[in-house]
N, CA and C atoms as a LAMMPS dump frame, in Angstrom:
ITEM: TIMESTEP
0
ITEM: NUMBER OF ATOMS
690
ITEM: BOX BOUNDS ff ff ff
-5.0000000000000000e+02 5.0000000000000000e+02
-5.0000000000000000e+02 5.0000000000000000e+02
-5.0000000000000000e+02 5.0000000000000000e+02
ITEM: ATOMS id mol type element x y z
1 1 1 N 225.863 367.413 188.104
2 1 2 C 226.696 368.501 188.574
3 1 3 C 228.108 368.433 187.99
4 2 1 N 228.605 367.245 187.718
5 2 2 C 229.934 367.103 187.118
6 2 3 C 229.99 367.779 185.758
7 3 1 N 228.908 367.635 184.986
8 3 2 C 228.874 368.261 183.668
9 3 3 C 228.876 369.783 183.804
10 4 1 N 228.159 370.269 184.807
11 4 2 C 228.136 371.731 185.017
12 4 3 C 229.532 372.234 185.389
13 5 1 N 230.19 371.459 186.274
14 5 2 C 231.543 371.851 186.68
15 5 3 C 232.49 371.9 185.478
16 6 1 N 232.405 370.857 184.624
17 6 2 C 233.302 370.838 183.442
18 6 3 C 233.022 372.008 182.519
19 7 1 N 231.697 372.33 182.383
20 7 2 C 231.343 373.442 181.504
21 7 3 C 231.903 374.749 182.041
22 8 1 N 231.813 374.949 183.339
23 8 2 C 232.325 376.192 183.933
24 8 3 C 233.844 376.269 183.831
25 9 1 N 234.473 375.103 184.016
26 9 2 C 235.924 375.108 183.886
27 9 3 C 236.36 375.468 182.459
28 10 1 N 235.591 374.999 181.462
29 10 2 C 235.905 375.341 180.071
30 10 3 C 235.783 376.829 179.823
31 11 1 N 234.681 377.411 180.374
32 11 2 C 234.541 378.863 180.226
33 11 3 C 235.661 379.614 180.95
34 12 1 N 236.085 379.046 182.062
35 12 2 C 237.145 379.728 182.822
36 12 3 C 238.472 379.724 182.057
37 13 1 N 238.753 378.616 181.347
38 13 2 C 240.014 378.54 180.587
39 13 3 C 240.017 379.534 179.447
40 14 1 N 238.824 379.853 178.914
41 14 2 C 238.73 380.768 177.788
42 14 3 C 238.52 382.215 178.245
43 15 1 N 238.654 382.499 179.557
44 15 2 C 238.414 383.849 180.065
45 15 3 C 239.425 384.844 179.461
46 16 1 N 238.956 386.022 179.265
47 16 2 C 239.804 387.079 178.696
48 16 3 C 240.889 387.482 179.685
49 17 1 N 241.999 387.93 179.13
50 17 2 C 243.095 388.367 179.986
51 17 3 C 242.685 389.585 180.796
52 18 1 N 243.124 389.656 181.979
53 18 2 C 242.819 390.795 182.839
54 18 3 C 241.623 390.573 183.728
55 19 1 N 240.856 389.521 183.498
56 19 2 C 239.68 389.248 184.323
57 19 3 C 240.097 388.362 185.477
58 20 1 N 239.404 388.465 186.605
59 20 2 C 239.773 387.61 187.736
60 20 3 C 239.469 386.155 187.448
61 21 1 N 240.232 385.3 188.1
62 21 2 C 240.032 383.855 187.875
63 21 3 C 238.656 383.429 188.35
64 22 1 N 238.085 382.512 187.597
65 22 2 C 236.73 382.028 187.928
66 22 3 C 236.774 381.155 189.16
67 23 1 N 235.745 381.342 190.038
68 23 2 C 235.606 380.539 191.257
69 23 3 C 234.55 379.473 190.98
70 24 1 N 235.024 378.296 190.591
71 24 2 C 234.093 377.237 190.177
72 24 3 C 233.218 376.793 191.328
73 25 1 N 233.785 376.596 192.486
74 25 2 C 233.01 376.107 193.637
75 25 3 C 231.916 377.087 194.041
76 26 1 N 232.244 378.381 194.001
77 26 2 C 231.238 379.39 194.367
78 26 3 C 230.087 379.389 193.376
79 27 1 N 230.418 379.242 192.084
80 27 2 C 229.349 379.209 191.071
81 27 3 C 228.443 377.993 191.253
82 28 1 N 229.099 376.855 191.548
83 28 2 C 228.291 375.651 191.752
84 28 3 C 227.368 375.814 192.949
85 29 1 N 227.867 376.411 194.037
86 29 2 C 227.035 376.635 195.231
87 29 3 C 225.868 377.542 194.919
88 30 1 N 226.152 378.612 194.132
89 30 2 C 225.051 379.52 193.773
90 30 3 C 224.012 378.814 192.904
91 31 1 N 224.5 377.979 191.998
92 31 2 C 223.563 377.239 191.148
93 31 3 C 222.68 376.302 191.955
94 32 1 N 223.298 375.642 192.951
95 32 2 C 222.492 374.736 193.797
96 32 3 C 221.44 375.499 194.592
97 33 1 N 221.846 376.666 195.134
98 33 2 C 220.879 377.453 195.89
99 33 3 C 219.714 377.917 195.004
100 34 1 N 220.036 378.321 193.79
101 34 2 C 218.987 378.755 192.864
102 34 3 C 218.042 377.609 192.532
103 35 1 N 218.649 376.401 192.348
104 35 2 C 217.82 375.23 192.043
105 35 3 C 216.876 374.896 193.2
106 36 1 N 217.391 375.037 194.46
107 36 2 C 216.537 374.755 195.616
108 36 3 C 215.397 375.766 195.717
109 37 1 N 215.7 377.053 195.424
110 37 2 C 214.633 378.065 195.462
111 37 3 C 213.541 377.77 194.443
112 38 1 N 213.956 377.326 193.257
113 38 2 C 212.97 377.001 192.213
114 38 3 C 212.077 375.845 192.662
115 39 1 N 212.682 374.815 193.277
116 39 2 C 211.891 373.67 193.745
117 39 3 C 210.912 374.07 194.839
118 40 1 N 211.371 374.971 195.766
119 40 2 C 210.484 375.411 196.839
120 40 3 C 209.29 376.177 196.282
121 41 1 N 209.566 377.043 195.294
122 41 2 C 208.468 377.813 194.699
123 41 3 C 207.451 376.89 194.027
124 42 1 N 207.958 375.844 193.36
125 42 2 C 207.043 374.895 192.707
126 42 3 C 206.177 374.156 193.719
127 43 1 N 206.815 373.755 194.865
128 43 2 C 206.031 373.047 195.877
129 43 3 C 204.961 373.945 196.47
130 44 1 N 205.335 375.187 196.784
131 44 2 C 204.355 376.126 197.354
132 44 3 C 203.227 376.394 196.372
133 45 1 N 203.593 376.564 195.093
134 45 2 C 202.555 376.809 194.073
135 45 3 C 201.6 375.625 193.961
136 46 1 N 202.154 374.395 194.017
137 46 2 C 201.311 373.199 193.934
138 46 3 C 200.347 373.1 195.092
139 47 1 N 200.845 373.394 196.316
140 47 2 C 199.97 373.334 197.495
141 47 3 C 198.853 374.346 197.392
142 48 1 N 199.175 375.554 196.94
143 48 2 C 198.14 376.587 196.802
144 48 3 C 197.092 376.195 195.768
145 49 1 N 197.533 375.567 194.682
146 49 2 C 196.566 375.132 193.65
147 49 3 C 195.614 374.086 194.199
148 50 1 N 196.178 373.101 194.953
149 50 2 C 195.327 372.057 195.525
150 50 3 C 194.312 372.644 196.497
151 51 1 N 194.755 373.599 197.333
152 51 2 C 193.849 374.233 198.294
153 51 3 C 192.74 374.99 197.584
154 52 1 N 193.073 375.686 196.493
155 52 2 C 192.066 376.444 195.758
156 52 3 C 191.026 375.518 195.139
157 53 1 N 191.505 374.402 194.546
158 53 2 C 190.564 373.445 193.948
159 53 3 C 189.645 372.847 195.007
160 54 1 N 190.196 372.498 196.179
161 54 2 C 189.384 371.918 197.251
162 54 3 C 188.327 372.896 197.723
163 55 1 N 188.7 374.16 197.874
164 55 2 C 187.727 375.171 198.305
165 55 3 C 186.612 375.333 197.288
166 56 1 N 186.959 375.279 195.999
167 56 2 C 185.932 375.414 194.963
168 56 3 C 184.96 374.246 194.999
169 57 1 N 185.496 373.026 195.198
170 57 2 C 184.627 371.843 195.255
171 57 3 C 183.67 371.93 196.423
172 58 1 N 184.19 372.356 197.595
173 58 2 C 183.332 372.485 198.767
174 58 3 C 182.254 373.53 198.557
175 59 1 N 182.605 374.636 197.944
176 59 2 C 181.623 375.694 197.703
177 59 3 C 180.531 375.214 196.767
178 60 1 N 180.911 374.499 195.696
179 60 2 C 179.914 373.98 194.753
180 60 3 C 179.009 372.964 195.436
181 61 1 N 179.598 372.09 196.289
182 61 2 C 178.796 371.102 197
183 61 3 C 177.774 371.741 197.909
184 62 1 N 178.173 372.782 198.641
185 62 2 C 177.226 373.474 199.522
186 62 3 C 176.109 374.118 198.73
187 63 1 N 176.449 374.672 197.544
188 63 2 C 175.43 375.316 196.727
189 63 3 C 174.426 374.301 196.192
190 64 1 N 174.916 373.118 195.796
191 64 2 C 174.012 372.067 195.31
192 64 3 C 173.066 371.631 196.41
193 65 1 N 173.613 371.463 197.651
194 65 2 C 172.752 371.077 198.767
195 65 3 C 171.684 372.125 199.024
196 66 1 N 172.065 373.424 198.896
197 66 2 C 171.086 374.487 199.123
198 66 3 C 169.969 374.454 198.091
199 67 1 N 170.325 374.217 196.813
200 67 2 C 169.307 374.15 195.769
201 67 3 C 168.411 372.939 195.939
202 68 1 N 168.914 371.805 196.483
203 68 2 C 168.135 370.572 196.643
204 68 3 C 167.411 370.495 197.967
205 69 1 N 167.39 371.592 198.749
206 69 2 C 166.715 371.614 200.05
207 69 3 C 167.223 370.543 200.984
208 70 1 N 168.494 370.318 201.001
209 70 2 C 169.072 369.376 201.957
210 70 3 C 169.07 367.943 201.51
211 71 1 N 168.546 367.619 200.308
212 71 2 C 168.549 366.24 199.825
213 71 3 C 169.803 365.977 199.019
214 72 1 N 170.278 364.757 199.078
215 72 2 C 171.51 364.368 198.387
216 72 3 C 171.196 363.241 197.435
217 73 1 N 171.437 363.452 196.152
218 73 2 C 171.186 362.438 195.15
219 73 3 C 172.485 361.733 194.812
220 74 1 N 172.402 360.4 194.807
221 74 2 C 173.578 359.589 194.486
222 74 3 C 173.286 358.871 193.189
223 75 1 N 173.96 359.229 192.124
224 75 2 C 173.715 358.631 190.82
225 75 3 C 174.827 357.659 190.507
226 76 1 N 174.488 356.503 189.928
227 76 2 C 175.471 355.494 189.544
228 76 3 C 175.491 355.368 188.04
229 77 1 N 176.115 354.304 187.563
230 77 2 C 176.274 354.136 186.131
231 77 3 C 174.975 353.773 185.451
232 78 1 N 175.049 353.578 184.12
233 78 2 C 173.86 353.23 183.344
234 78 3 C 173.301 351.913 183.82
235 79 1 N 171.983 351.829 183.876
236 79 2 C 171.333 350.581 184.259
237 79 3 C 171.197 350.41 185.748
238 80 1 N 171.709 351.335 186.549
239 80 2 C 171.596 351.252 187.996
240 80 3 C 170.644 352.317 188.49
241 81 1 N 170.03 352.053 189.615
242 81 2 C 169.038 352.969 190.153
243 81 3 C 169.709 354.175 190.786
244 82 1 N 168.959 355.241 190.896
245 82 2 C 169.423 356.45 191.555
246 82 3 C 168.72 356.573 192.881
247 83 1 N 169.495 356.647 193.952
248 83 2 C 168.923 356.714 195.295
249 83 3 C 168.92 358.145 195.77
250 84 1 N 167.89 358.551 196.46
251 84 2 C 167.763 359.883 196.998
252 84 3 C 167.615 359.792 198.494
253 85 1 N 168.489 360.465 199.228
254 85 2 C 168.422 360.461 200.682
255 85 3 C 167.786 361.753 201.137
256 86 1 N 166.722 361.682 201.86
257 86 2 C 166.017 362.849 202.355
258 86 3 C 165.924 362.784 203.853
259 87 1 N 165.589 363.919 204.454
260 87 2 C 165.46 363.964 205.906
261 87 3 C 164.238 363.183 206.324
262 88 1 N 164.28 362.477 207.469
263 88 2 C 163.123 361.69 207.916
264 88 3 C 161.931 362.575 208.196
265 89 1 N 160.738 362.056 207.843
266 89 2 C 159.521 362.812 208.06
267 89 3 C 159.181 362.849 209.535
268 90 1 N 158.569 363.953 209.924
269 90 2 C 158.152 364.087 211.311
270 90 3 C 156.893 363.278 211.537
271 91 1 N 156.878 362.479 212.582
272 91 2 C 155.717 361.635 212.866
273 91 3 C 154.502 362.49 213.166
274 92 1 N 153.354 362.107 212.577
275 92 2 C 152.113 362.827 212.812
276 92 3 C 151.552 362.461 214.171
277 93 1 N 151.291 363.438 215.019
278 93 2 C 150.784 363.103 216.352
279 93 3 C 149.41 362.492 216.283
280 94 1 N 149.14 361.57 217.184
281 94 2 C 147.833 360.929 217.253
282 94 3 C 146.832 361.887 217.868
283 95 1 N 145.693 362.135 217.189
284 95 2 C 144.716 363.064 217.759
285 95 3 C 144.176 362.543 219.07
286 96 1 N 143.97 363.449 220.011
287 96 2 C 143.449 363.1 221.315
288 96 3 C 141.93 363.182 221.299
289 97 1 N 141.284 362.257 222
290 97 2 C 139.834 362.252 222.113
291 97 3 C 139.46 363.063 223.338
292 98 1 N 138.587 364.02 223.141
293 98 2 C 138.207 364.888 224.246
294 98 3 C 137.504 364.086 225.328
295 99 1 N 137.777 364.44 226.562
296 99 2 C 137.182 363.736 227.688
297 99 3 C 135.675 363.97 227.695
298 100 1 N 134.938 362.91 227.894
299 100 2 C 133.485 363.006 227.925
300 100 3 C 132.826 362.783 226.586
301 101 1 N 133.623 362.698 225.484
302 101 2 C 133.03 362.442 224.178
303 101 3 C 132.66 360.977 224.067
304 102 1 N 131.627 360.697 223.257
305 102 2 C 131.143 359.338 223.11
306 102 3 C 131.078 358.989 221.646
307 103 1 N 131.326 357.736 221.333
308 103 2 C 131.203 357.272 219.96
309 103 3 C 129.738 357.122 219.61
310 104 1 N 129.452 356.905 218.324
311 104 2 C 128.067 356.772 217.888
312 104 3 C 127.42 355.555 218.521
313 105 1 N 128.202 354.441 218.568
314 105 2 C 127.625 353.225 219.124
315 105 3 C 127.28 353.398 220.598
316 106 1 N 128.095 354.143 221.346
317 106 2 C 127.802 354.372 222.757
318 106 3 C 126.604 355.299 222.908
319 107 1 N 126.549 356.338 222.069
320 107 2 C 125.467 357.299 222.164
321 107 3 C 124.134 356.668 221.783
322 108 1 N 124.176 355.637 220.938
323 108 2 C 122.939 355.034 220.465
324 108 3 C 122.171 354.359 221.597
325 109 1 N 122.834 354.011 222.661
326 109 2 C 122.147 353.356 223.768
327 109 3 C 122.016 351.863 223.526
328 110 1 N 121.344 351.198 224.441
329 110 2 C 121.193 349.743 224.364
330 110 3 C 120.025 349.384 223.462
331 111 1 N 120.189 348.305 222.703
332 111 2 C 119.12 347.858 221.826
333 111 3 C 117.954 347.328 222.655
334 112 1 N 116.767 347.387 222.039
335 112 2 C 115.575 346.896 222.737
336 112 3 C 115.706 345.398 222.985
337 113 1 N 114.999 344.916 223.971
338 113 2 C 114.996 343.494 224.305
339 113 3 C 113.623 342.928 224.002
340 114 1 N 113.613 341.855 223.224
341 114 2 C 112.349 341.185 222.909
342 114 3 C 112.087 340.113 223.959
343 115 1 N 110.856 340.149 224.524
344 115 2 C 110.457 339.181 225.556
345 115 3 C 109.161 338.518 225.12
346 116 1 N 108.799 337.472 225.841
347 116 2 C 107.567 336.744 225.517
348 116 3 C 106.342 337.637 225.71
349 117 1 N 105.404 337.537 224.772
350 117 2 C 104.161 338.326 224.814
351 117 3 C 102.992 337.429 225.227
352 118 1 N 102.355 337.804 226.305
353 118 2 C 101.216 337.01 226.812
354 118 3 C 99.89 337.753 226.654
355 119 1 N 99.883 338.842 225.9
356 119 2 C 98.671 339.63 225.692
357 119 3 C 98.178 339.438 224.261
358 120 1 N 96.909 339.042 224.082
359 120 2 C 96.383 338.906 222.716
360 120 3 C 96.16 340.273 222.073
361 121 1 N 96.446 340.352 220.766
362 121 2 C 96.29 341.609 220.048
363 121 3 C 95.246 341.483 218.936
364 122 1 N 94.121 340.964 219.241
365 122 2 C 93.039 340.829 218.267
366 122 3 C 93.471 339.92 217.124
367 123 1 N 93.333 340.358 215.872
368 123 2 C 93.664 339.482 214.744
369 123 3 C 95.166 339.388 214.498
370 124 1 N 95.934 340.289 215.077
371 124 2 C 97.399 340.256 214.943
372 124 3 C 97.955 339.667 216.224
373 125 1 N 98.681 338.586 216.102
374 125 2 C 99.27 337.967 217.28
375 125 3 C 100.766 337.789 217.108
376 126 1 N 101.546 338.23 218.13
377 126 2 C 103.005 338.092 218.098
378 126 3 C 103.448 337.428 219.394
379 127 1 N 104.297 336.428 219.278
380 127 2 C 104.778 335.746 220.482
381 127 3 C 105.88 336.519 221.195
382 128 1 N 106.427 337.515 220.53
383 128 2 C 107.445 338.377 221.132
384 128 3 C 106.956 339.816 221.142
385 129 1 N 107.459 340.589 222.106
386 129 2 C 107.117 342.002 222.192
387 129 3 C 108.303 342.763 222.775
388 130 1 N 108.46 344.039 222.429
389 130 2 C 109.549 344.821 223.04
390 130 3 C 109.322 344.96 224.542
391 131 1 N 110.352 344.727 225.31
392 131 2 C 110.225 344.778 226.762
393 131 3 C 109.849 346.187 227.222
394 132 1 N 108.76 346.242 228.063
395 132 2 C 108.303 347.521 228.601
396 132 3 C 107.306 348.234 227.725
397 133 1 N 107.066 347.735 226.509
398 133 2 C 106.102 348.372 225.605
399 133 3 C 104.745 347.678 225.76
400 134 1 N 103.669 348.473 225.746
401 134 2 C 102.316 347.934 225.923
402 134 3 C 101.405 348.401 224.804
403 135 1 N 100.418 347.575 224.503
404 135 2 C 99.473 347.902 223.435
405 135 3 C 98.424 348.885 223.95
406 136 1 N 98.173 349.912 223.171
407 136 2 C 97.142 350.881 223.523
408 136 3 C 95.76 350.278 223.259
409 137 1 N 94.831 350.594 224.132
410 137 2 C 93.452 350.105 223.969
411 137 3 C 92.53 351.273 223.604
412 138 1 N 91.455 351.016 222.888
413 138 2 C 91.082 349.694 222.352
414 138 3 C 91.963 349.301 221.172
415 139 1 N 92.128 348.008 220.978
416 139 2 C 92.945 347.483 219.897
417 139 3 C 92.064 347.274 218.677
418 140 1 N 92.405 347.902 217.557
419 140 2 C 91.635 347.746 216.326
420 140 3 C 91.863 346.363 215.744
421 141 1 N 90.989 345.982 214.812
422 141 2 C 91.079 344.637 214.231
423 141 3 C 92.338 344.46 213.394
424 142 1 N 92.716 345.51 212.666
425 142 2 C 93.856 345.389 211.753
426 142 3 C 95.014 346.306 212.125
427 143 1 N 95.011 346.792 213.376
428 143 2 C 96.052 347.764 213.743
429 143 3 C 96.351 347.663 215.235
430 144 1 N 97.655 347.605 215.577
431 144 2 C 98.105 347.566 216.97
432 144 3 C 99.152 348.663 217.149
433 145 1 N 98.959 349.451 218.226
434 145 2 C 99.893 350.528 218.529
435 145 3 C 100.537 350.244 219.883
436 146 1 N 101.882 350.197 219.909
437 146 2 C 102.625 349.943 221.139
438 146 3 C 103.282 351.235 221.614
439 147 1 N 103.061 351.555 222.904
440 147 2 C 103.654 352.747 223.513
441 147 3 C 104.863 352.345 224.353
442 148 1 N 105.854 353.212 224.376
443 148 2 C 107.071 352.941 225.118
444 148 3 C 106.885 353.09 226.613
445 149 1 N 107.839 352.611 227.398
446 149 2 C 107.717 352.648 228.857
447 149 3 C 107.88 354.039 229.457
448 150 1 N 108.503 354.953 228.744
449 150 2 C 108.762 356.279 229.317
450 150 3 C 108.038 357.388 228.587
451 151 1 N 107.856 357.271 227.266
452 151 2 C 107.257 358.341 226.479
453 151 3 C 105.769 358.061 226.339
454 152 1 N 104.958 358.979 226.844
455 152 2 C 103.506 358.882 226.713
456 152 3 C 103.024 360.1 225.941
457 153 1 N 102.688 359.898 224.689
458 153 2 C 102.256 360.985 223.827
459 153 3 C 101.313 360.44 222.782
460 154 1 N 100.537 361.337 222.199
461 154 2 C 99.605 360.932 221.149
462 154 3 C 100.271 360.851 219.785
463 155 1 N 101.523 361.269 219.661
464 155 2 C 102.224 361.261 218.381
465 155 3 C 102.556 359.832 217.987
466 156 1 N 101.98 359.362 216.897
467 156 2 C 102.193 357.99 216.447
468 156 3 C 103.627 357.762 215.971
469 157 1 N 104.335 358.849 215.644
470 157 2 C 105.71 358.703 215.155
471 157 3 C 106.651 358.227 216.249
472 158 1 N 106.23 358.3 217.517
473 158 2 C 107.081 357.85 218.616
474 158 3 C 106.738 356.432 219.055
475 159 1 N 105.893 355.734 218.329
476 159 2 C 105.388 354.433 218.751
477 159 3 C 105.69 353.362 217.716
478 160 1 N 105.47 352.106 218.12
479 160 2 C 105.571 350.97 217.208
480 160 3 C 104.167 350.667 216.717
481 161 1 N 104.01 350.671 215.401
482 161 2 C 102.691 350.475 214.8
483 161 3 C 102.714 349.226 213.936
484 162 1 N 101.772 348.304 214.198
485 162 2 C 101.599 347.103 213.379
486 162 3 C 100.237 347.182 212.712
487 163 1 N 100.181 346.912 211.42
488 163 2 C 98.902 346.912 210.713
489 163 3 C 98.968 345.961 209.53
490 164 1 N 97.801 345.467 209.166
491 164 2 C 97.711 344.533 208.04
492 164 3 C 97.07 345.227 206.851
493 165 1 N 97.402 344.736 205.667
494 165 2 C 96.855 345.295 204.432
495 165 3 C 96.917 344.22 203.366
496 166 1 N 96.013 344.289 202.391
497 166 2 C 96.025 343.273 201.327
498 166 3 C 97.193 343.425 200.368
499 167 1 N 97.808 344.605 200.308
500 167 2 C 98.931 344.847 199.388
501 167 3 C 100.109 345.419 200.172
502 168 1 N 101.26 345.176 199.653
503 168 2 C 102.483 345.656 200.313
504 168 3 C 102.665 347.154 200.075
505 169 1 N 103.294 347.813 201.041
506 169 2 C 103.638 349.214 200.897
507 169 3 C 104.949 349.346 200.109
508 170 1 N 105.154 350.529 199.569
509 170 2 C 106.391 350.8 198.833
510 170 3 C 107.424 351.375 199.807
511 171 1 N 108.47 350.597 200.09
512 171 2 C 109.518 351.015 201.006
513 171 3 C 110.72 351.538 200.222
514 172 1 N 111.479 352.362 200.881
515 172 2 C 112.701 352.897 200.28
516 172 3 C 113.909 352.148 200.838
517 173 1 N 114.944 352.008 200.002
518 173 2 C 116.191 351.337 200.405
519 173 3 C 115.895 349.964 201
520 174 1 N 115.172 349.152 200.243
521 174 2 C 114.694 347.863 200.758
522 174 3 C 115.828 346.847 200.823
523 175 1 N 115.88 346.097 201.952
524 175 2 C 116.747 344.927 202.109
525 175 3 C 115.835 343.728 202.288
526 176 1 N 115.983 342.721 201.443
527 176 2 C 115.11 341.544 201.473
528 176 3 C 115.902 340.353 201.988
529 177 1 N 115.308 339.653 202.978
530 177 2 C 115.929 338.47 203.561
531 177 3 C 114.916 337.346 203.597
532 178 1 N 115.308 336.182 203.105
533 178 2 C 114.453 334.997 203.137
534 178 3 C 114.887 334.112 204.29
535 179 1 N 113.931 333.777 205.162
536 179 2 C 114.225 332.931 206.319
537 179 3 C 112.941 332.255 206.783
538 180 1 N 113.034 330.965 207.126
539 180 2 C 111.87 330.24 207.641
540 180 3 C 110.712 330.178 206.67
541 181 1 N 110.989 330.18 205.38
542 181 2 C 109.923 330.146 204.379
543 181 3 C 109.229 331.484 204.194
544 182 1 N 109.747 332.553 204.753
545 182 2 C 109.156 333.884 204.625
546 182 3 C 110.175 334.846 204.02
547 183 1 N 109.632 335.878 203.372
548 183 2 C 110.476 336.898 202.765
549 183 3 C 110.262 338.206 203.525
550 184 1 N 111.302 338.666 204.195
551 184 2 C 111.214 339.869 205.018
552 184 3 C 111.776 341.064 204.243
553 185 1 N 110.968 342.11 204.143
554 185 2 C 111.347 343.341 203.443
555 185 3 C 111.559 344.431 204.493
556 186 1 N 112.761 344.984 204.574
557 186 2 C 113.086 346.018 205.554
558 186 3 C 113.641 347.23 204.821
559 187 1 N 113.092 348.399 205.159
560 187 2 C 113.53 349.655 204.545
561 187 3 C 113.021 350.824 205.355
562 188 1 N 112.672 351.902 204.67
563 188 2 C 112.127 353.089 205.341
564 188 3 C 110.807 353.475 204.701
565 189 1 N 109.903 353.991 205.558
566 189 2 C 108.594 354.461 205.115
567 189 3 C 108.313 355.768 205.852
568 190 1 N 108.19 356.853 205.057
569 190 2 C 107.973 358.187 205.633
570 190 3 C 109.077 358.547 206.629
571 191 1 N 110.29 358.146 206.318
572 191 2 C 111.426 358.474 207.157
573 191 3 C 111.585 357.595 208.38
574 192 1 N 110.765 356.56 208.516
575 192 2 C 110.838 355.673 209.679
576 192 3 C 111.309 354.289 209.23
577 193 1 N 112.138 353.637 210.08
578 193 2 C 112.536 352.267 209.796
579 193 3 C 111.305 351.386 209.847
580 194 1 N 111.107 350.579 208.8
581 194 2 C 109.895 349.765 208.703
582 194 3 C 110.226 348.432 208.056
583 195 1 N 109.37 347.444 208.324
584 195 2 C 109.516 346.128 207.721
585 195 3 C 108.156 345.537 207.43
586 196 1 N 108.095 344.645 206.457
587 196 2 C 106.829 343.988 206.133
588 196 3 C 107.103 342.572 205.657
589 197 1 N 106.11 341.711 205.92
590 197 2 C 106.2 340.304 205.566
591 197 3 C 104.797 339.821 205.217
592 198 1 N 104.697 338.906 204.274
593 198 2 C 103.393 338.383 203.861
594 198 3 C 103.038 337.177 204.719
595 199 1 N 101.846 337.249 205.335
596 199 2 C 101.365 336.192 206.224
597 199 3 C 99.937 335.833 205.85
598 200 1 N 99.72 334.586 205.436
599 200 2 C 98.37 334.089 205.102
600 200 3 C 97.649 335.003 204.12
601 201 1 N 98.338 335.386 203.061
602 201 2 C 97.703 336.17 202.004
603 201 3 C 97.606 337.646 202.309
604 202 1 N 98.01 338.08 203.478
605 202 2 C 98 339.501 203.815
606 202 3 C 99.426 339.963 204.154
607 203 1 N 99.609 341.253 204.098
608 203 2 C 100.913 341.834 204.419
609 203 3 C 100.852 342.492 205.795
610 204 1 N 101.798 342.133 206.639
611 204 2 C 101.932 342.765 207.945
612 204 3 C 103.05 343.802 207.857
613 205 1 N 102.691 345.047 208.179
614 205 2 C 103.649 346.155 208.148
615 205 3 C 103.943 346.594 209.577
616 206 1 N 105.213 346.722 209.902
617 206 2 C 105.636 347.175 211.225
618 206 3 C 106.467 348.444 211.035
619 207 1 N 105.989 349.546 211.656
620 207 2 C 106.705 350.82 211.607
621 207 3 C 107.29 351.111 212.983
622 208 1 N 108.561 351.45 213.031
623 208 2 C 109.243 351.746 214.28
624 208 3 C 109.237 353.247 214.549
625 209 1 N 109.533 353.658 215.795
626 209 2 C 109.546 355.097 216.111
627 209 3 C 110.522 355.86 215.221
628 210 1 N 110.146 357.074 214.877
629 210 2 C 111.005 357.896 214.015
630 210 3 C 112.314 358.222 214.721
631 211 1 N 113.403 358.087 213.978
632 211 2 C 114.712 358.425 214.513
633 211 3 C 115.228 357.465 215.563
634 212 1 N 114.621 356.29 215.707
635 212 2 C 115.067 355.361 216.734
636 212 3 C 116.442 354.796 216.415
637 213 1 N 117.233 354.602 217.468
638 213 2 C 118.538 353.961 217.343
639 213 3 C 118.576 352.668 218.149
640 214 1 N 117.417 352.276 218.674
641 214 2 C 117.355 351.106 219.558
642 214 3 C 116.963 349.833 218.827
643 215 1 N 116.734 349.928 217.518
644 215 2 C 116.392 348.765 216.713
645 215 3 C 117.43 348.605 215.597
646 216 1 N 117.528 347.36 215.127
647 216 2 C 118.312 347.103 213.916
648 216 3 C 117.547 346.103 213.056
649 217 1 N 118.069 345.797 211.885
650 217 2 C 117.364 344.894 210.968
651 217 3 C 117.13 343.527 211.589
652 218 1 N 118.107 343.014 212.334
653 218 2 C 117.955 341.688 212.922
654 218 3 C 116.841 341.626 213.942
655 219 1 N 116.752 342.638 214.805
656 219 2 C 115.678 342.664 215.808
657 219 3 C 114.309 342.801 215.152
658 220 1 N 114.225 343.677 214.152
659 220 2 C 112.942 343.872 213.47
660 220 3 C 112.506 342.589 212.77
661 221 1 N 113.432 341.896 212.117
662 221 2 C 113.081 340.636 211.457
663 221 3 C 112.657 339.588 212.48
664 222 1 N 113.349 339.505 213.627
665 222 2 C 112.974 338.541 214.664
666 222 3 C 111.584 338.836 215.21
667 223 1 N 111.256 340.106 215.386
668 223 2 C 109.945 340.485 215.879
669 223 3 C 108.862 340.109 214.88
670 224 1 N 109.073 340.416 213.593
671 224 2 C 108.062 340.089 212.579
672 224 3 C 107.907 338.581 212.428
673 225 1 N 109 337.832 212.578
674 225 2 C 108.924 336.376 212.416
675 225 3 C 108.052 335.726 213.501
676 226 1 N 107.863 336.408 214.633
677 226 2 C 107.041 335.838 215.721
678 226 3 C 105.557 336.157 215.572
679 227 1 N 105.2 336.887 214.521
680 227 2 C 103.815 337.369 214.369
681 227 3 C 103.012 336.471 213.418
682 228 1 N 101.73 336.472 213.647
683 228 2 C 100.778 335.762 212.789
684 228 3 C 99.565 336.676 212.559
685 229 1 N 98.82 336.382 211.515
686 229 2 C 97.618 337.146 211.203
687 229 3 C 96.452 336.155 211.067
688 230 1 N 95.365 336.399 211.83
689 230 2 C 94.201 335.5 211.786
690 230 3 C 93.097 336.113 210.927
């Protein structure tokens, strides 16, 4: 400000005759006021610029989120992984089991029970028999038919049939198990669960009721293992 004052005083000394004397203090005051106005305008302009930039950044950020369906990707420098934050998945509800429904194992019922057999079956003899099942008479030399405790019908498909033959039958989906020096073949014959084993040079074939769920491979093998052929 001292330099400004000296400059104004120099101009005042060189003023033309007839002009009023220069008021140095008034000029300095006006200059200061003008300088303050300029500074205020600069500050206001700076604040407005910062606000405009911030609004633009926020608008761009919202648009990016809209395009990414609410996911936010955070990328780092080279050689670092990129993490993606997404909304948590909704837990899948556990399906409810309808009241009164039964599983397959429950619907299948109880497996048959093998008990001691005290009835001779001609040339075919088995020390075990299904509980409640009886041999139909007359008993053929090479064939035994067992009827169930509740179903009485002439349909052989509902019964247990044992018969001997010099050659083995052709079974489907055969499972072979060796036990006690014997080879047990279990599969299906004419759509029925069946098993066969060679005894004293002959083959014993056992056919179970069609569609039965009361037998399994273990029970059928145990039943055949108790049989002999004379």
